[in-house]
Jmol script that loads the backbone (N, CA, C; Angstrom):
load data "model"
ATOM      1  N   UNK A   1       0.773  -9.183  -0.159  1.00  0.00           N
ATOM      2  CA  UNK A   1       0.218  -9.553  -0.371  1.00  0.00           C
ATOM      3  C   UNK A   1       0.107 -11.222   0.883  1.00  0.00           C
ATOM      4  N   UNK A   2      -1.023 -11.095   0.915  1.00  0.00           N
ATOM      5  CA  UNK A   2      -1.412 -12.136   2.226  1.00  0.00           C
ATOM      6  C   UNK A   2      -0.234 -13.377   1.751  1.00  0.00           C
ATOM      7  N   UNK A   3       0.289 -14.693   2.669  1.00  0.00           N
ATOM      8  CA  UNK A   3       0.803 -15.564   1.999  1.00  0.00           C
ATOM      9  C   UNK A   3      -0.456 -16.294   1.296  1.00  0.00           C
ATOM     10  N   UNK A   4      -1.124 -16.262   2.234  1.00  0.00           N
ATOM     11  CA  UNK A   4      -2.214 -17.312   1.661  1.00  0.00           C
ATOM     12  C   UNK A   4      -2.892 -16.670  -0.068  1.00  0.00           C
ATOM     13  N   UNK A   5      -2.890 -15.893   0.158  1.00  0.00           N
ATOM     14  CA  UNK A   5      -2.618 -15.102  -1.467  1.00  0.00           C
ATOM     15  C   UNK A   5      -1.936 -15.429  -2.706  1.00  0.00           C
ATOM     16  N   UNK A   6      -0.707 -15.174  -1.687  1.00  0.00           N
ATOM     17  CA  UNK A   6       0.837 -16.001  -2.602  1.00  0.00           C
ATOM     18  C   UNK A   6       0.076 -17.831  -3.254  1.00  0.00           C
ATOM     19  N   UNK A   7       0.423 -18.368  -1.858  1.00  0.00           N
ATOM     20  CA  UNK A   7       0.308 -19.489  -2.419  1.00  0.00           C
ATOM     21  C   UNK A   7      -1.144 -20.104  -3.462  1.00  0.00           C
ATOM     22  N   UNK A   8      -2.054 -18.821  -3.417  1.00  0.00           N
ATOM     23  CA  UNK A   8      -3.433 -19.873  -4.711  1.00  0.00           C
ATOM     24  C   UNK A   8      -2.956 -19.154  -5.222  1.00  0.00           C
ATOM     25  N   UNK A   9      -2.175 -17.978  -5.594  1.00  0.00           N
ATOM     26  CA  UNK A   9      -1.547 -17.205  -6.997  1.00  0.00           C
ATOM     27  C   UNK A   9      -0.852 -18.427  -7.702  1.00  0.00           C
ATOM     28  N   UNK A  10      -0.105 -18.659  -6.941  1.00  0.00           N
ATOM     29  CA  UNK A  10       0.649 -19.694  -7.337  1.00  0.00           C
ATOM     30  C   UNK A  10       0.630 -20.792  -7.831  1.00  0.00           C
ATOM     31  N   UNK A  11      -0.396 -21.197  -7.457  1.00  0.00           N
ATOM     32  CA  UNK A  11      -1.200 -22.231  -7.430  1.00  0.00           C
ATOM     33  C   UNK A  11      -1.988 -22.063  -9.086  1.00  0.00           C
ATOM     34  N   UNK A  12      -2.788 -21.251  -9.217  1.00  0.00           N
ATOM     35  CA  UNK A  12      -3.145 -20.628 -10.300  1.00  0.00           C
ATOM     36  C   UNK A  12      -2.145 -20.517 -11.423  1.00  0.00           C
ATOM     37  N   UNK A  13      -0.818 -20.465 -10.947  1.00  0.00           N
ATOM     38  CA  UNK A  13       0.352 -20.031 -12.117  1.00  0.00           C
ATOM     39  C   UNK A  13       0.544 -21.437 -12.425  1.00  0.00           C
ATOM     40  N   UNK A  14       0.529 -22.096 -11.535  1.00  0.00           N
ATOM     41  CA  UNK A  14       1.230 -23.179 -11.853  1.00  0.00           C
ATOM     42  C   UNK A  14       0.293 -24.418 -12.896  1.00  0.00           C
ATOM     43  N   UNK A  15      -1.347 -24.373 -12.628  1.00  0.00           N
ATOM     44  CA  UNK A  15      -2.303 -24.979 -13.703  1.00  0.00           C
ATOM     45  C   UNK A  15      -2.103 -24.476 -15.440  1.00  0.00           C
ATOM     46  N   UNK A  16      -1.126 -23.075 -15.414  1.00  0.00           N
ATOM     47  CA  UNK A  16      -0.952 -23.134 -16.802  1.00  0.00           C
ATOM     48  C   UNK A  16      -1.998 -21.311 -17.228  1.00  0.00           C
ATOM     49  N   UNK A  17      -1.653 -21.338 -18.541  1.00  0.00           N
ATOM     50  CA  UNK A  17      -2.196 -19.598 -18.982  1.00  0.00           C
ATOM     51  C   UNK A  17      -3.804 -20.069 -18.932  1.00  0.00           C
ATOM     52  N   UNK A  18      -4.780 -20.951 -18.679  1.00  0.00           N
ATOM     53  CA  UNK A  18      -5.508 -21.437 -18.332  1.00  0.00           C
ATOM     54  C   UNK A  18      -6.408 -20.120 -17.438  1.00  0.00           C
ATOM     55  N   UNK A  19      -5.585 -20.317 -16.804  1.00  0.00           N
ATOM     56  CA  UNK A  19      -5.984 -19.166 -15.564  1.00  0.00           C
ATOM     57  C   UNK A  19      -5.764 -17.818 -15.586  1.00  0.00           C
ATOM     58  N   UNK A  20      -5.012 -17.241 -16.589  1.00  0.00           N
ATOM     59  CA  UNK A  20      -4.289 -15.748 -16.352  1.00  0.00           C
ATOM     60  C   UNK A  20      -5.857 -15.365 -16.293  1.00  0.00           C
ATOM     61  N   UNK A  21      -7.028 -15.465 -16.477  1.00  0.00           N
ATOM     62  CA  UNK A  21      -8.032 -14.197 -16.094  1.00  0.00           C
ATOM     63  C   UNK A  21      -8.047 -14.191 -14.724  1.00  0.00           C
ATOM     64  N   UNK A  22      -7.814 -15.330 -14.017  1.00  0.00           N
ATOM     65  CA  UNK A  22      -8.159 -15.154 -12.085  1.00  0.00           C
ATOM     66  C   UNK A  22      -6.925 -14.469 -11.622  1.00  0.00           C
ATOM     67  N   UNK A  23      -5.448 -15.296 -12.366  1.00  0.00           N
ATOM     68  CA  UNK A  23      -4.214 -14.435 -11.906  1.00  0.00           C
ATOM     69  C   UNK A  23      -4.345 -12.593 -12.010  1.00  0.00           C
ATOM     70  N   UNK A  24      -5.259 -12.307 -13.075  1.00  0.00           N
ATOM     71  CA  UNK A  24      -5.503 -10.284 -13.532  1.00  0.00           C
ATOM     72  C   UNK A  24      -6.181 -10.312 -12.478  1.00  0.00           C
ATOM     73  N   UNK A  25      -7.756 -11.195 -11.846  1.00  0.00           N
ATOM     74  CA  UNK A  25      -8.200 -10.432 -11.128  1.00  0.00           C
ATOM     75  C   UNK A  25      -7.302 -10.083  -9.529  1.00  0.00           C
ATOM     76  N   UNK A  26      -6.890 -11.267  -9.394  1.00  0.00           N
ATOM     77  CA  UNK A  26      -5.490 -11.902  -8.022  1.00  0.00           C
ATOM     78  C   UNK A  26      -5.002 -10.504  -7.917  1.00  0.00           C
ATOM     79  N   UNK A  27      -3.742 -10.083  -9.249  1.00  0.00           N
ATOM     80  CA  UNK A  27      -2.946  -8.939  -9.592  1.00  0.00           C
ATOM     81  C   UNK A  27      -3.988  -7.445  -9.446  1.00  0.00           C
ATOM     82  N   UNK A  28      -5.183  -6.768  -9.506  1.00  0.00           N
ATOM     83  CA  UNK A  28      -5.630  -5.855  -9.585  1.00  0.00           C
ATOM     84  C   UNK A  28      -6.318  -5.528  -8.126  1.00  0.00           C
ATOM     85  N   UNK A  29      -6.991  -7.048  -7.462  1.00  0.00           N
ATOM     86  CA  UNK A  29      -7.132  -6.675  -5.896  1.00  0.00           C
ATOM     87  C   UNK A  29      -5.193  -6.233  -5.318  1.00  0.00           C
ATOM     88  N   UNK A  30      -4.624  -7.052  -5.710  1.00  0.00           N
ATOM     89  CA  UNK A  30      -3.404  -6.244  -4.617  1.00  0.00           C
ATOM     90  C   UNK A  30      -3.359  -5.297  -5.105  1.00  0.00           C
ATOM     91  N   UNK A  31      -3.427  -4.989  -6.565  1.00  0.00           N
ATOM     92  CA  UNK A  31      -2.791  -3.522  -6.576  1.00  0.00           C
ATOM     93  C   UNK A  31      -3.685  -2.459  -6.000  1.00  0.00           C
ATOM     94  N   UNK A  32      -5.399  -2.584  -5.715  1.00  0.00           N
ATOM     95  CA  UNK A  32      -5.827  -1.766  -5.426  1.00  0.00           C
ATOM     96  C   UNK A  32      -6.037  -1.732  -3.435  1.00  0.00           C
ATOM     97  N   UNK A  33      -5.547  -2.811  -3.232  1.00  0.00           N
ATOM     98  CA  UNK A  33      -4.903  -2.873  -1.572  1.00  0.00           C
ATOM     99  C   UNK A  33      -3.981  -2.187  -1.243  1.00  0.00           C
ATOM    100  N   UNK A  34      -2.522  -2.243  -2.470  1.00  0.00           N
ATOM    101  CA  UNK A  34      -1.057  -1.043  -2.242  1.00  0.00           C
ATOM    102  C   UNK A  34      -2.088   0.257  -2.247  1.00  0.00           C
ATOM    103  N   UNK A  35      -2.568   0.564  -3.288  1.00  0.00           N
ATOM    104  CA  UNK A  35      -3.260   2.141  -3.634  1.00  0.00           C
ATOM    105  C   UNK A  35      -3.534   2.568  -2.248  1.00  0.00           C
ATOM    106  N   UNK A  36      -4.561   1.451  -1.721  1.00  0.00           N
ATOM    107  CA  UNK A  36      -5.689   2.062  -0.433  1.00  0.00           C
ATOM    108  C   UNK A  36      -4.225   2.173   0.538  1.00  0.00           C
ATOM    109  N   UNK A  37      -3.693   1.460   0.825  1.00  0.00           N
ATOM    110  CA  UNK A  37      -2.344   1.977   2.096  1.00  0.00           C
ATOM    111  C   UNK A  37      -1.325   2.872   1.438  1.00  0.00           C
ATOM    112  N   UNK A  38      -1.080   2.780   0.201  1.00  0.00           N
ATOM    113  CA  UNK A  38      -0.222   4.171  -0.236  1.00  0.00           C
ATOM    114  C   UNK A  38      -1.181   5.188   0.229  1.00  0.00           C
ATOM    115  N   UNK A  39      -2.255   5.322   0.287  1.00  0.00           N
ATOM    116  CA  UNK A  39      -3.167   6.479   0.749  1.00  0.00           C
ATOM    117  C   UNK A  39      -2.695   6.402   2.155  1.00  0.00           C
ATOM    118  N   UNK A  40      -3.238   5.573   2.573  1.00  0.00           N
ATOM    119  CA  UNK A  40      -3.399   5.962   4.616  1.00  0.00           C
ATOM    120  C   UNK A  40      -1.779   6.401   4.690  1.00  0.00           C
ATOM    121  N   UNK A  41      -0.746   6.111   3.829  1.00  0.00           N
ATOM    122  CA  UNK A  41       0.659   6.428   4.643  1.00  0.00           C
ATOM    123  C   UNK A  41       0.472   8.201   3.995  1.00  0.00           C
ATOM    124  N   UNK A  42      -0.125   8.586   2.900  1.00  0.00           N
ATOM    125  CA  UNK A  42      -0.011   9.357   2.072  1.00  0.00           C
ATOM    126  C   UNK A  42      -0.325  10.273   2.916  1.00  0.00           C
ATOM    127  N   UNK A  43      -1.285  10.062   3.469  1.00  0.00           N
ATOM    128  CA  UNK A  43      -2.615  10.811   4.806  1.00  0.00           C
ATOM    129  C   UNK A  43      -2.143  11.371   6.241  1.00  0.00           C
ATOM    130  N   UNK A  44      -1.327  10.038   6.825  1.00  0.00           N
ATOM    131  CA  UNK A  44      -0.199   9.997   8.159  1.00  0.00           C
ATOM    132  C   UNK A  44       0.704  11.034   8.197  1.00  0.00           C
ATOM    133  N   UNK A  45       1.690  11.114   6.704  1.00  0.00           N
ATOM    134  CA  UNK A  45       2.754  11.694   6.196  1.00  0.00           C
ATOM    135  C   UNK A  45       2.196  13.074   6.366  1.00  0.00           C
ATOM    136  N   UNK A  46       0.756  13.629   5.660  1.00  0.00           N
ATOM    137  CA  UNK A  46       1.059  14.845   5.757  1.00  0.00           C
ATOM    138  C   UNK A  46       0.403  15.019   7.443  1.00  0.00           C
ATOM    139  N   UNK A  47      -0.362  14.125   7.831  1.00  0.00           N
ATOM    140  CA  UNK A  47      -0.404  14.807   9.057  1.00  0.00           C
ATOM    141  C   UNK A  47       1.049  15.247  10.034  1.00  0.00           C
ATOM    142  N   UNK A  48       2.092  14.258  10.211  1.00  0.00           N
ATOM    143  CA  UNK A  48       3.180  14.175  10.751  1.00  0.00           C
ATOM    144  C   UNK A  48       3.698  15.601  10.246  1.00  0.00           C
ATOM    145  N   UNK A  49       3.703  15.835   8.718  1.00  0.00           N
ATOM    146  CA  UNK A  49       4.463  17.540   8.253  1.00  0.00           C
ATOM    147  C   UNK A  49       4.098  18.509   8.992  1.00  0.00           C
ATOM    148  N   UNK A  50       2.726  18.185   9.145  1.00  0.00           N
ATOM    149  CA  UNK A  50       1.946  19.467  10.231  1.00  0.00           C
ATOM    150  C   UNK A  50       2.264  19.396  11.359  1.00  0.00           C
ATOM    151  N   UNK A  51       2.295  18.236  12.171  1.00  0.00           N
ATOM    152  CA  UNK A  51       3.072  18.460  13.250  1.00  0.00           C
ATOM    153  C   UNK A  51       4.500  19.338  13.212  1.00  0.00           C
ATOM    154  N   UNK A  52       5.813  18.209  12.257  1.00  0.00           N
ATOM    155  CA  UNK A  52       6.763  18.758  12.353  1.00  0.00           C
ATOM    156  C   UNK A  52       6.413  20.395  12.347  1.00  0.00           C
ATOM    157  N   UNK A  53       5.767  20.929  11.089  1.00  0.00           N
ATOM    158  CA  UNK A  53       5.942  22.243  11.022  1.00  0.00           C
ATOM    159  C   UNK A  53       5.900  23.139  12.468  1.00  0.00           C
ATOM    160  N   UNK A  54       4.379  22.904  13.165  1.00  0.00           N
ATOM    161  CA  UNK A  54       4.024  23.309  14.701  1.00  0.00           C
ATOM    162  C   UNK A  54       5.096  23.283  15.149  1.00  0.00           C
ATOM    163  N   UNK A  55       6.388  22.198  15.306  1.00  0.00           N
ATOM    164  CA  UNK A  55       7.369  22.064  16.348  1.00  0.00           C
ATOM    165  C   UNK A  55       8.318  23.304  15.799  1.00  0.00           C
ATOM    166  N   UNK A  56       8.480  23.156  14.419  1.00  0.00           N
ATOM    167  CA  UNK A  56       9.452  24.696  14.022  1.00  0.00           C
ATOM    168  C   UNK A  56       9.465  25.712  14.246  1.00  0.00           C
ATOM    169  N   UNK A  57       8.003  25.831  14.141  1.00  0.00           N
ATOM    170  CA  UNK A  57       7.417  27.064  14.679  1.00  0.00           C
ATOM    171  C   UNK A  57       7.813  27.537  16.387  1.00  0.00           C
ATOM    172  N   UNK A  58       7.479  26.771  16.942  1.00  0.00           N
ATOM    173  CA  UNK A  58       7.842  26.787  18.424  1.00  0.00           C
ATOM    174  C   UNK A  58       8.928  27.139  18.731  1.00  0.00           C
ATOM    175  N   UNK A  59       9.841  26.313  18.271  1.00  0.00           N
ATOM    176  CA  UNK A  59      11.795  26.110  17.877  1.00  0.00           C
ATOM    177  C   UNK A  59      11.591  27.629  17.672  1.00  0.00           C
ATOM    178  N   UNK A  60      11.583  28.120  16.766  1.00  0.00           N
ATOM    179  CA  UNK A  60      12.222  29.411  15.572  1.00  0.00           C
ATOM    180  C   UNK A  60      11.321  30.432  16.699  1.00  0.00           C
ATOM    181  N   UNK A  61      10.385  30.326  17.071  1.00  0.00           N
ATOM    182  CA  UNK A  61       9.822  31.531  17.849  1.00  0.00           C
ATOM    183  C   UNK A  61      11.020  31.462  19.333  1.00  0.00           C
ATOM    184  N   UNK A  62      11.040  30.397  19.704  1.00  0.00           N
ATOM    185  CA  UNK A  62      12.310  30.532  21.265  1.00  0.00           C
ATOM    186  C   UNK A  62      13.196  31.428  21.004  1.00  0.00           C
ATOM    187  N   UNK A  63      13.395  31.522  19.640  1.00  0.00           N
ATOM    188  CA  UNK A  63      14.911  32.503  19.280  1.00  0.00           C
ATOM    189  C   UNK A  63      15.056  33.136  19.825  1.00  0.00           C
TER     190      UNK A  63
END
end "model"
wireframe off; spacefill off
backbone 0.3
color backbone group
């Protein structure tokens, strides 16, 4: 969560329970961002795993 979002969330929190709906929206947005980032990490890990397997085959063939 960006610092500006954390500050906005803290301000909402300080305003009390009447801001629960807004805080929930902020947390849902943050969760979506985390999910998207995790998906990108997983995609990049898969690419890296493919490259590692290719190098393992090359090195194994040299033996």
